[in-house]
C-alpha positions, 0 to 999 in steps of 0.5 A: 664799502668793504670794511662796513660789509665785513663788519656787519657780516661778523657782528650780526650773528655775534650781536644775536648771540649776545642779546640771547645771552643777556636775556638768558642771564636776566631770565627774560624773553620776548616773543619769537626770539628766533626771528632775531637770529634768523634776521641777523643771518639774512642781513649777513647773507645780503652783505655777503652778496654785496661783498661779492659784487665788490670782488667780481670786478676786482679779483685781487685780494684785499688785506684789511689790518685791524690790530697789531701786537708788539714788535713781533708780527702778531697782526690780525686782519681780514683777507678778502679775495674771491674764495673768501667771498664765495665761502661767506655766501655759502656759510651765510646762505646755508645758515640762513636756510637752517635757521628758517628750517629750525623754526618748524623742526625745533618748535616746542623744544623747551630750550628753543631760544638757546638753540638759536643762540648756539646757531648764531655763535656757531655762524659767527665762529665760522665766518670769523675763521673764513675772513681771517688773514693769519693763522692766529685768527684762523685758530681762534675761529677754529677753536670757537667752531669746535666749542659750538659743535660741542654745544650743538651736538650735545644740545639734548644732553639729557640723553647719554648718547648725545652727551657722549657724542659731543664729548667724542667730537670735542676730544677727537678733533682736539687730537688733530688740533694739537698737530695743527698747533705744532705746525703753526709753531714750526712756521712761526719759529721759521718766519717770526710771523703768523700772517699768511699774506703781505710782504712779510707774510709766510707765503712771501717768505716761503717763496723767497727764503726757502730752498730745496733743502727746506722741503722736508721741513716744510713738508712736515709743517704742512702735514702737521697743519693738515692734522687739524683738517683731519680732525675737523673734516673727519678724515681717516683715522679721526673720522669716527666722531662725525657719524655719532654727531648725528645725535644732535638735532637734524638742523645741526647736522645740516649746518655742521656737516654741510657748510661750516665745521667740516668745510673748515678743514677743506678751507684751511687746506686750500688756504695753505695750498701755497706752501704745500710741497709735493710730499705733503700734497701726496699725503693729503691726497692719500688721506682723502682717497682712503677716507672717500672709499672707507666712508662710502663702503661703510654707508652701504650697510647703514640703515639709519638715514642720518648716519648714511648721510653722515658717512656720505659727508665723510666720503665727499670731504675725502673727495675734496681733500683728494682733489686739493692734494692732487693739485686741483685747487679750484675743483676741490673748492668747487666741490666744496661749494656744490656739496654744501648745498646738496648735502644741506638739502639731504640733511634737511630732507632727512629731518623732514622725513623724521618730522613726518614720523614724529607725531606718532613716535612722540605720542607713543612716548608721551606717557613714558617721558612726559613731553609730547611736543619735544622733538628730542623724542624723535631721537630716543633710541629703540632697538626693537626694529633694528634687532630684527636684522642686526643684533645690537644695532640701536636705531631710532624708529623714525630714522630707520629706513626699514620702517619707511617706504612709499613716502613719495606720495605723502611727502612729494616736496621732500621727495622731489628735493631729496631726489634732486640732491641725490642725483647731484651727489651721485654725479648724474650728468649734465644738469646737476652741479655735483657731476661737474665738481666731481668730474673736475676732481676726477679729471684733475687727478687723472691729468696729474697721473698722465702728466707725471706718469705717476703710479700714485695718482693713477691709484688715487684716480681708481679710488676716487672712481670706485668711491663715485660708483659706491656713492651713487649706489648707497644714495639711491638705496636711501631713496628707494628704501625711503620713498619707493615700494610699499610701506614697511610700517603701516602705522608710521606711514599713516601718520606721516605728513608733509612738513610745514612751509618753514621746512619745505621752503628751504628745501626748495631753495637748496634744490634750486642751488643744486643746479650748476647754472646757479652755482656758477653765478658766483663760483666762476674760475675766471676770478678763482685762480689757483695760488702759485707755489713759488717755493718749489724752485727745483724742476722736479718740484715745479707745480703744474695745476691740473685745473689749468687749460681745462677751459681752453680744451673746451671741457666741462668748466668751459661750459659755464665760463670757468676758464682757469687757464685764462685766470692763471695767465692773467695773474702771472701764474704760468711760470712752468715753461714750455715743457709743462705747457705742452704737457697740459695740452697733451694730457688734460683734454683727454684726461677730462674726457676719459674721466667724464666717460668713466664717471658716467659709467660708474654712476650709472652702474651704481644706480642700476645695482641699487635699483635691482637690489632695493626697488625691483628686488631681483637681487637680494641684499641679504643673500649677498650679505650672507655670502660675503659675511666677513666683508659685511661684518667689517663694513657693519663694524665700520672697519673696527675703528671704534673697537680699536680705539676702545680696545687699545687707545681707551683701554691703554689710557685707562690702564695707564690711569690706573697704573698712575693711581696705584703709583700715586697711592702706593709710592707717592702716598707711601712716601708722604705717609712715611715722612708723616710717621717719622715726623710724628714718632720722632721729630714730633716727640723731640719738638714736644719735649723741647716745647714743654721743657724749654719754651714752656719752662722759660715762659713759666719762669718769666711769669713766676718772676713777674708774679713775685716782683708784683707781689712785693711791689703790691705791698707799697699800696697800703691805702693809708693817706698819711703814708702816701703823703710821707712818701711824697714829702720824702721824695721832694726832700730827696730831689732838693738835696740832689739839685743842691748837690749838683 
């Protein structure tokens, strides 16, 4: 039953893409091609739910081989465990809802069928990545996801901004992919395989063959593979591509930035968890923590509703990386799951708001651009409104929150669903899933800090806590500026309208999925257990999961049946000795209690400040920005990452290109031209003389001799019959005499 289900999950979106491709080559179409793509994803979703039922009673992983190449182990197969099953549901569910939402949002686009073809290929690529049991299959899916993101981000390629954004995304992620490939080759060189599981797999060999002296080598390999996740999951310093990727259609933003491409990096890091050393884990945690705080602070000063959500995505991905790096494997994956739903809801909700303003904006540009029904016009840049506040900022009018306000009455469904997602991502207790997943990460990091008395983890906990407060602030800033207060642009407000059912139904479904009871129906840590890091033999490297014992302490996870301690003990992972076990009982209960209280406090402060600044307006954001102008400028310019890349890396690359071009033109071409001149002026003259005097002379002499002989022989041909008879008779007589003589 398992193999047919996995095959259907993969083949449905791939078949939809193939059919679209064949029809495109044949230049044929049929009515409502979007139904085919959407139906394929719904079938894949149904199969994923059935597959979860197969896994729940038997949480042990299943490896299904389907291809082996050569004497070296290049096996390809599917790896099915509870994490795989959960990720399949997340990807297929969000993708299905995005497909349905796109029917309304993208209606009228001249490349409407192509859009759904790209969505199908993207979904297949992510699903293939999720089920692969080896690094080769993961890498194939990894690169296909990158290719599809290039096609989708640059879907409206006639816009320079979209064309530049897709190239930026493709090239930036390639930087991380180079590191990932080097790390893969290091593992292959050491273990002679790219398979992760099984007796001869990387994890098993790392547990049995490596010793303490190999920890440095393994740390380097782990960090290099993590470089791929830094690119795909937009971690600092390779995060700059993701905000620019907002140039793609809003459904693409929801798909790429919620449950698929950016989640691939977190999923890869979680899959490589068994070989992460203490050093590589700390690097991952710090990168995640820095990313969380950097992106969150940038989001405070953004006015483009989609870019606020983009930086929010970067920040939340940093949260997940921080959790996994601090050893909170289950908490990191739990936040990945909850984030997929409420962030997809936020992106689709922003698309609903943009769609509400689209009629007026498209009408205003119809005469100029010639297509009133093309949703691409919702993304044409117009800096008129933005320039009123910040010189040089160009934000589409229907994405600028300073043009919004008072929409909660005109768009009640969009407002309520986005409010639910905002409450969830802000960590409002106790009925929203984001609170539990964030608290799990915070508690895990603080527990690790208290257990190890680690200054690093105390610092990481402080960063995560601060980022949580900022998240609540800028997300409610978005809600207040968009839906509350008086309309700031009355004309746009009058034209606004609630979106059609094809767009609002996915919003409602995702809103329901933002409640924790629904999430824990399939994300239950009774069968999602942290994998063992058996290669860490030395006591100072012993792995102790901050997730463990949480359920026994009667803390957040136990409220929803998420008892990781029981799962770990049943799986035989409790190998850390009495001392480590005592440490759990002594620290993790208080750690989660402290983390929960502090997270509620900082979330409340963030919401309160946002209410004072942007709803009650008893505090002035403009005054604060003026008072702290240097800090504001740093945040507005996004810590000058893009300026650094353009001014240093790009400029250096251009300078090197010009230098090489000059070297090529001066030195290389000079040598070639010099050799050509010497050849032409000296060697060519000699060859010409030799050719004219010797070669042509011999040819002419042969011709002359031939001509002379031919002239003499020609005299024999007199044309007289008697002469020919005389010659014949003389020849006969001569032959007779010769034979008689013999």
